[in-house]
Every structure is written in structure tokens, then in C-alpha cells.
N, C-alpha and C positions, 0 to 999 in steps of 0.2 A: 594528605595524599589519599586519593580515591582508589578503591578496589572495586572490581566488578562483582560484588556480592549483592545480589538482588533479593536476598531472603526477606520475606515480609512484603515484597512488592507484588502488585497484581496488574494484569492487563487484559484488554479486550482486543482480539485479533479477528479482522474481517478479511476474507479473500482466499482462504485455504481451499483448494480444489483437489490437489493430489500431492504426492511427495516431491514433485518438481516445482511447486508453487513457491514464489518468493516469500509469501506470507508464512509458509511452513518453515523455510530456512530461518526467517526472523524469529519465529516462535521457538524453534529448537534452541537458538542461542539464548533467548530470554529464560527459557526453562532451565537450561544448563547452568545459568547464573543464579537460579534460585527463585525466579518469579513464578507465581501461579496464574494461570490463564483461562479466560473464557473465550471459546471460539464460536463464531457465528457461521452457519452454513446457509446456503441459498437453495431451498427446496429439497424435497424428498429424494430427488435424483442423485444428489451429492451426499446425502446424509451418511450412508454406509461407508463411503470412501473416506470421508473426513473423520468419522468416528473411529475407523480402524487406525488412523494416525494419532488422533488425540488420546485414545486409550493408552498409548505408549508413554504419555506424559502424566505422571502422577499428580493428582490434585487438580486436574483440568476439568472444565465444564463445557458442554456443547449445547448451543441454543440456536433455534431457527430464526432467521431474520431476512425479510424482503426489504432491501434498502430503498425501494420506491414507495414504501408505506411508512408514514410517520409513526403510526401506532406501533408497528413492528419494531422500529428503532427505539422508541421509548421503552417498550417492553424488554428489549435486549438489555438495555443499560439498567433498568430497574431490577431485573432478575440477577444481573451480574453483581449489582450492588448488594443484593440480598445474600448472594452466595459467597462473595469475596470481601464484602465490607467497604471497598473503595475501588477506584480505578486509577492506578498510577500511570499506565501507558495505554494509548490507543494506537493500534496499527491498522491503517486503512489501505488495503491493497485490492480495491474493487474497481473493475472496469468492464464495460460491455458496449458493443455496438452491433447492430444488425449486420449479418454477413453481407447482404447486398450493398450496404453502405461502406464496406471495406474492400470493394471491388469497383473497377471502372473509374469514372470521373467523379471528383468531389462535387462538381456542378450538379450531379444527379442525386445528391443526398436529399432524401425526403424530409419534409418538415417534422413528421413524426419521428423519423429515425434520428434526426439531429437532437430533438428534445429528449429522446430516450437515452442517447449516449451521454448527454450533459447531465441528465438526472442521476443515472447510476454512477457514472465515472467522476463527476465533479460535485454536484450538489450534495450527494450523500455524505461527503466529508463534513460539510457545514452542519448538516443535521446531526451527524454522529457526535461532532464536537459539542454541539449545544446540549445534547442529552448526557454526554460524559461529564460536562463541566461541574455539575453539583456534586459529583462523586470524586473529583480530582483534588488531591492535596496541592499545596503551593509549589511542589516540586514535580508536578505532572508534566508529561511529555506526549506529544502527538506526532505521528509520522505517517506520511503517505508515500506512494510510489508513482513516479512519473517517467517520462521518456523524452528523449531529445527531439522528437517530432513536434514538441511544443514550440521549438525555436527554429526548426529547419523543415524543409519539405522532405517527407519520406513517402515515395509513391505507394499508394494503396492504404496508407495509414489514415488518410482522409479525415473523417469527422473525429476520430480519436485524437488527432493532433490538436484540434480545436478544444476538445475536452481536457487534454493535458495542459494546454495553455491556461485554461480557466482554473484548473486545479492548482497550478503554480502561483497564480495570483491569489487564490484563497489562502495558500500557505503564508504569504506575506501579510495579507489582511488579518488573518486570524492571529498571527504572531504579534501584530500590533495590538489587537484588541485584548488578547489574553495575557500579554506581557506583564501588565500591572498586577495580575494575579499570580505571577511566578510560573505560569505554564508556557512551555516552549512548543513551537510548531515548526517542523522541518520536513523536507522531502529528500528522497533518494531517486536520482535519475539513473536507472540501471541500463547497461548495454543489453543487446538482444540475448535472451536466454530461452532455451527451448522448453517453454511452458505450454500448458493447455491453451491458454488464451492467445499466446503468440502464434501458435499454429493455425489459428483462425484468420490470420492476416495473409492476404494474397502476396506471394513472393517473399515470405518470411525467410526461407532458406537462403535466398539471395542476400537479404539484409544481414543475415548471420555471417555469411562469407565475406561480405564487404567489410564488416566490423573486424573480422579476423585479419584481413589483408591490410587495412589502413590504420588500425590502432597502434600506438607506439609499442605496446607489449606484444603485438602480433598474435593475439589470441582473443577468444571470447571470454567472458567472465563465467564464473560458477555461482549458483545460488548461495553457497556458503559465504562467498565474499560479500554479497549483499547483506546476509544475516549478520556478519560481524560489524559491518558499517552501521547497520541499524542499531545494534547493541550499543555502540558508541553514542549515537545521536539520541537514543532514548535515555541513556543512563546519565548520571551526574558527571561523568567524564567530559561531557560536552555542555556543561552548565552555562557557559557564556555564548552559546550558539542558538539562534532562533531566526526563523524567516528565511532560511537558506535551503538551496538545492545542492546536494552533494552528488557529484557524478561518480558512479562506480561502473566504469565502462572501458577499463584498460587504457584510458586516455584518448579514446576515439573523439570525444567532444572538442579537443584542442586542435584537431586537424582541419586544414582549410581545403581538403580535397575529398 
């Protein structure tokens, strides 16, 4: 019988921007279960906000990482290994697209904007997994965050839908390649949550209201619900699950309307 005692476990968490971040909700659950965490922040603009949060979690470390830079990613995991000894869990909650590519027509997406969204939102998972691998024990677990626009048209989500579709394919491909090493790779497809990144999407409040109206539970989800689902997928409680996308969206994804 498994218990959620993660004492002695360590993780690297990418994507915390503020207290509403899904990555932060996941980190809080991991820490409460006993895991020690290294957090990566993207640029000096976010450092103080992220540090104010991570300082509340005893034993945590904070390192800068630009996920468009291979050397930065390698440095992140090297330093995390030095500080923590190993990496049991990798939490990837990183996504970005230019504002102009999240407005108007998908047809107007620039080549540079498409490449940037794919680089940060999708390729970064591949590179992070590669750098984490030498530090991961055979019970290691990788988790990323996706959204249902990977499968359906969500107006104004545009290039981010393409990036999330690529990300979900990576989950399956990485699950296959890392399975022989005992490492599992999964994703959570969360319903709309009022996060900093979500507010950058044109019409987000309309998306949130539609989800509330149409979901079987007739409400939006809370970050803590994503955090608890992530704790399950990262821990040995889900030891037989890999390559999967778990929907945490109050049931919205099952609806045909």
C-alpha cells in the first residue's frame, strides 16, 4: 500500500510566475508531501515574485533559466543535481507566444512567432527531459501542462493550440523512449484557470464562462485541484500510468457542445 510520503524525493519545477500559477499549486502539494524542490525563474523581472513564494517552502532552491538557451537548461539541472543530489520529479509548466499571435487570425501567425511559441512551449520539455535524465532514478516522473485547444478549436488560442498538440505528442514519444528506464511521462490538461499567462489570451474571460456553463460540474476548476492531480501522477500512486493526458477540467472535455 502506497502513501504520499515524499520525504527524500526532489524535483525541479519550471513555470512559477505568481501564487496563481498552476506550477505553484503543484509545488505546494509536492512540498507538503515532503519533497525538496528547485525552482527555475525566467528573467530578473520575475525573480522577486517567485522568490517571495519559494522562500515559504523550507529547503527550496531558486535558479534562473532561459528555456530557449540550451546552456541555461544544462546549468539548471547541473546545479539542481549539486544542490539536491538527484531529480525525482520534473514539472514543466512553461508556455509563451507573442501577444500579436494570440489575437486575430491564425493565418496571420508570423514564422518567427510560430517558432518562438514552439520553442518555449513545446521543445523546452524535450530539452529539459534530456538534461534531467542523468539525474533521475528509475522511479522518476515527468509532468507537463497542456490544454484542450490541442484537440479542438479555441478562438484566439491560435499558435498555442499548435504548441500544445506538439507537447502532447512529446509526452507519448518520451513515455515510450524513457519507459525502459522506469521513468514515466504524463500531462495534465487543465480547464481555464485565471492565471497570469491565461489573461494574455484574447477573450479568456469568455472561455472561462463557457467552461463554467458547459462543464458537467457547472464550475471552473481551482489551481489546487490541478496540484492534487499532479501529486498523484508524479508519485508512485500512479506507477502504472505513462504517456497519458489527464483532464482536470470539471468534465468539460467530454461535452459535445
